[in-house]
Steps between C-alpha positions, in 0.01 A plus 500: 500500500451396138199624309331327211525739206321265261207695351325174405337239719340163433258366760249220459239707683537791255374417151609138540872582501502727195794744528359834618639834605584466869210584734252521210285267295629643170672239281842597368394351166235772472772764522694342213182458295434873538850586383487251212175651373648850489371640828729705720604433857279794597200334332563187702547689825180698441305179444664315793550757778606236753828464307754774564729649237793371705365143482454522123854628452638233735333228291651638180843526665473146638437352157757727333763381749409136436514550124837674508675257735799329341433137421 
């Protein structure tokens, strides 16, 4: 049985299809905005307790993998 390991979901009934952390209403863009403005992952997790550390790390790994894929 395959499992969906994607930490991000987009559903029209959740924030109009904005990409959010799976099973939350927290936009992934908010996570990156926190990091861009100098906040830590811990700051983000403290402010958005519905997001797990594992989900945050999975999002970073997902985008790292996409960035480092050979063209």
